[in-house]
N, C-alpha and C positions, 0 to 999 in steps of 0.2 A: 673329531673325536666323539662327539654326539651320535654320529651315524654309525660309528663302530659299536658304541655301547648299546645302540638300539638293535644291532644285528644279532639274531638268535645264535647263528654259528659262532661269532665271536665270543659271546658269553659263555657258550658251552666249551670252548677251547680254553678259555681263561680258568673256568671252573675246573677242568681236568687238570690244568698246570698246577693250580693251587693245590688240588686235592693230592697230586703227586709229590708236592713239596712237603705238605704235612705227613704224608705217609713216610717219606724219606727222614723227616726230622724225628718222628716217633720211634721209627725202628732202624735207626742207624747203627745200633749196637748190634742188633740180630742179622744185619747185612753183613758183619764180618769185615768191613772196610771203613775206612774214615769217610764221614759225610763232606760232600761238597758245600753244604749249607752252613751258615753260622750257627753257634749255639743259640737255643731258643730262649734268651734272656729277655725280660721285659724292657721295653724302650717307651720314650714318650713322644708324643707329637702335638704342637700347638695350633689352633686354629684362630688367627687374629681377626678382629673386627667382624665377628659374627652378629648378624642382624638379630636384635631382640624383639620378638613378637609380644604385643600386650593384648591379652582378651579382655574385654570389658563390655558393658552394655552400651552399645554404640547408638542405640535408639534414644537413650536418655542423657548420656553423658558425652563429653568431649574430652579428649585426651590432652592435657595442657603441658604436661612435662614427662620426660622418660629418658632413660639411657638409650642412646641409638644402637650402640654395639657392645659386645662383651667379648671376652677371651675364654676359649675353652681348651682345656688341657686333657688329652687322651693318653692312657698309658695301657700297655699290652704288648703281646708278642709281635715281633716283626712281620709275622704271617697275617696275625689279625689286623694290624694296621694296613698291611698291603690290601688285604680284602676290603677294608674300609674305604680306602683311596679309590679302589677300583669299582666298587659297587655301590657304597652308601653315602658318598660324598654329597649328594644332592637330595637326600631323603630325610635328613634330621631337622629338628625343630628345637630351638631355645626359646622359652617363653615364660611369662608370668601370667597367672590366672587371677584377673581382677573382676570377674563376672559377678560377684557378690559384694563388691566394694561400692561404697557411696561417695558423695562429693568429698573432696578433701585430699590431702597428702597421705601416701600409704608406702609402707616398706614391705616388700613382698618377696618370698624366695623364689629364685630362679629355678625353673624346671628344664628338663630335657627329655627328648624322646625321638626315637628313630636310630639311635646309635646301637651297634652290635653289643650283645650282652657280654662278650668276652673282653671288652673295653672298660676300663675305669674312667669315668667322665667327671671332670670337677670344673666349674665355672668361676671366673674372676670377673667382678664381684660375685658373691653368692646370693646377694640381696639387692633388688632393684627399688629405687625410690620413684615413684610415679605421682601424678597429680590429676585427679578426675575433677570437671567442673560441669554442674548441670547445665544441660542446653537450654537456650532461650530462642524465641522466634520474633523477629521484628520485621514489620512492614515498611517498605520505603517506596516513595514515589519515584517513577522512573522519568528521568530528564533526558531530553533528545539534544543532542549537540549536532548542529548541521555543520559539515566541513566542505570547504572549497565553494562557497556559495557564489564567489565571484565568476566562477567557471560555469555558472547556468547560461544556457544559450541567450544571445542577446535579445533583449525586449522582453524576456520571460522573468517572472518574479515567483519567489516561494512563498507559501503561505504558513499558517502555524501548523506544526505536526500534531498528530493525533495518536495516541499510544494505546494499544489494546494488549493485555490489561494494563490499567495506569499504576498499578502497584505490583511490587515483587516482595517475596518473603525471604528473609535470610535466617537460617538456623545454625547456631554454633555456641560454643561456650559463652557465658555471660560477658566476660572481660572482652572477648573478641567481638562479639555483636556490638558492643558499646563503641567500639572504634570505627564501625563504618558509618561515613558521612553521607554518602550519596550513591545512587545507582544510576548509571548513564547508559545510553546507547549512542553510537557515533554512526552518521548517516553522510556518505559522501555524495554531494550535489553536483560534481563536476560534469559537465555536459548534459545536465538534465533539460529536457524540453517537454516533459509530461509528468503527470502526477506519479510520484515514487510511492510504491505500495509493497513492502516485503518484510522479512522477518530478520531481526537483528540480535545478536548476542548481548546480554546485559552484563556489564562490568562494575565492580564494586570499588569504591575509593574511600580513604581515610580522610581526615582533615587536612593532612600535608599533600593531598592530590596523588598519594601512592596507591597503586592498584593492589588490592587484597585478593589472595588466592582463596576465595570463597565461591561456592556455587549457589546462586539465588534460585528460588523456584517461582515462576518458571525461568529457565535458563534463556529463552528467547521470547521476545515480544514482536508484535506486529506494529510497524510504524508507517503511517500514511502522512505524506507531505504533498500538499496540493502544489502544482506549478502552473501558474497562470499565464497564458499567452498574452500577447498585446491586445488591448480591447478599447471599445469606445461605447459611450451611452448614445442611443439614437431613440427617436420616438417610434410608436407603433402605428400602422395604418390598418384599420380594419377593412377587409375586403368582403364584398357581398355578391351574392348571386340570386337570381330569380326576383320575384315581386312579392310584396306584402300581401296577405289575403284582402280581398275586396272589402272596401270600407275602413281599412285600418292603416295608419301612417306612424312612422318612428319620430318621436318628438326630440329625444335626446339619447345620445349614447355616451357613456363614460367608461373609459378603459383603465383598469387597475392591474399592474402599474402602467403608467402611460408611456415610460420610457424603459428600455431593457438594454442589457449589455450584450454586445456583439464581440466574439474572440476571434481572432485570425491574423494573418500576416500584417504587419505595420504598413507596408507599402499598398496594401489593398484596403485597409480600413478607411483611408481618406475617401474612398469612393462610396462608402455606405452612408446613405442619407437617411434611411427608415428601414423599419422591418415590417413585412406584411403578415397578416394573419392568414391562415387557411380560410377559404371563402365561407361566409356565413350564409346559410339558406334562409332567405327572408320568408319564404313560404311556410316555414316551420314556426314563425314567431307569431303568436296569437294573443299575447298578452305581455305586460311588463314583467320582467325578471332578469336573472343573471345567466349568462352563457359562458361556459369555459372555452376558450378559442385557442387551438394549438398555433404556434408561430412557425413560419418557414425560415429556414437558414439561408441567408444571401448566398449567392455563388462566391466560392473561394473562401468562404468563412469556415471555421472549425465548428462553432456552436453559438447558440444564444441562451442567455440566462435572464429570467426563467424561460422554459420551454413553452409555457402558455401564459395567457392573461385571462382576466374575467371582464367580459363586456356587460354593464349594466344598462338594459334597453328599456326605455320608457315609451309605451305604445299608447296613442290616442285615436279617436275617431278621424278619419280622413276628411278634410275640408278641401275646398277649390277656390281659386282666385284667378280672374282673367286680366291679362295684360295685353292690350291692343298696340299695334304698330311698334313691334320689337324689331329693330333693324337686323337683316341678315348680312353676315360677313362672308366674304369669299376667302377661302384658304386653299392652299396647294396649287396655285397657279404658277406657271413657268416664268422666267424672266422674259421669254419671247412670245408670251401669249397676253391677249387682251380679252377679259371676261366682262360681259355686260349683262344686265338684267333684261330678259325678254318681257317680263311682267313686273308686278309690284316688288319692291326690294325690302318689303316689310312683312310681318306675319302676326296674326293674333295667336298668343300663347296661353294656355290654360295650365296653371300650376296646382299641384295636389300635394297636400301635406297636412301637418297638425296645424291648428288655428294659430298657435303662437308663432310658428316659423312663418307661416303665411303673412302675418301682420308685420313681421320685420322685413320683409322682402321689398325692394325697389325695382322697378323696370330695368335699371342698369345692373342689377344682379343677373340677369338673364343673357346668356350669349347664344344666339342662334347663328348657325354657320353652315355653309355648303362646301364640301370638300370635292374640288375639281382635279385632284392629282391623277385620277385614273380615267379621266374623261378625254375624248378625242376632240379634235376641233369641229366646230358646227353647233347645231341645236342640241341641248341636253336637258333633261329633267332630273335634277340632282336632288337627293334626300336631304332633308333639313334635320340637323342634329343640334342637341343643347348641352350647355354646360351652366351650372348654377349652384345654389347652396346644397349642402349635404341634406339627405333624406328628403328631398323634393323630387317628384317626377313630373316630366312635362309633356303636354300634348299641343299640337299646333292644329289650327283651323285647316291648314294646307300642309301636307306631308313632304311636299317637295316643291321646288322652285325651278321656273324655266330660265335657263341661261343661254347665252350665245358666246362661243369660244372661238376666237380668230387668232391667227399668227399676227403678232404685231409687226409693223413695218419699222426698219431702222431708222 
């Protein structure tokens, strides 16, 4: 029917037909023959459950009470009613004008508009009783309710949610605003394996837990819920590259924090014993001070927190101390090899460092060794390498040792 009424040709045909009926009704005596149309006596037609519109200051007041519908009685000729039903049935309005009214109860005459002028319109009831209440605005904190937390990926845990903004405003009539007990958002955590960060609608509830049909401002808030993967706490190992400037030595290095948290798969975490720093260039350290050092993320791990540490470096003048007759250890020999020293099996070592570190050293703190894992059978001159306390460098009187490598007899 809507398509027909919207058709220009249908309206024209209906208008022609109605005009023809009116012409026949008015001129039936002049036509000299009885009319086929009924006499043009007034008839009535009732519109039931007509919606009552209330016009009021919506910025300042809330409409608390009103009659939802009224009954409208129409009287007029059958032709006029037919025209109304065909053309005007969706264009009328029944309303009360309360735009100048203030807070309180009011009895206001019901008005109509949009009805044809040749119809008599009466409304039952003729007066509508309405109630206006001044609007109030109340600010409420938003509470986050996490749902299905048991469904978070195994080994992962949720953190405390952060809401932005933390409060929402509710504007309504005074009595209605007072009924609002809390503002909530609901976040489904089922299957979460990473931080949840999204916008969620705010819902309002009264003290009984019933949801209220009110719109807060803003209607949506951002919720960030950290989801933490399995983790472990491990120490930090500071890596170094290069040599200290001539005449200087590191006396002490303090790392803060000394332990950091590594996040990653639970089955891989057991293999992580420490976290290394990015290499610190010793050539750039000329005095005591603090250095911010980024950390490397171990293989298979997700991240390290914090991402960097502060190394407090104490620098002093370099001293030296000589240790004679340090035994040389052979490493890397095969099970079927026999390695013997062609010359002395000891070496004189000079240690360089701060005076305090050198004073604490014992000969047993120095490990001198020769690695023969890459050597062939026969006579070989193998470099001497050293292990010892941190921040000490070593020099030997002889940089290499002569060895004889032979295949052992069964």
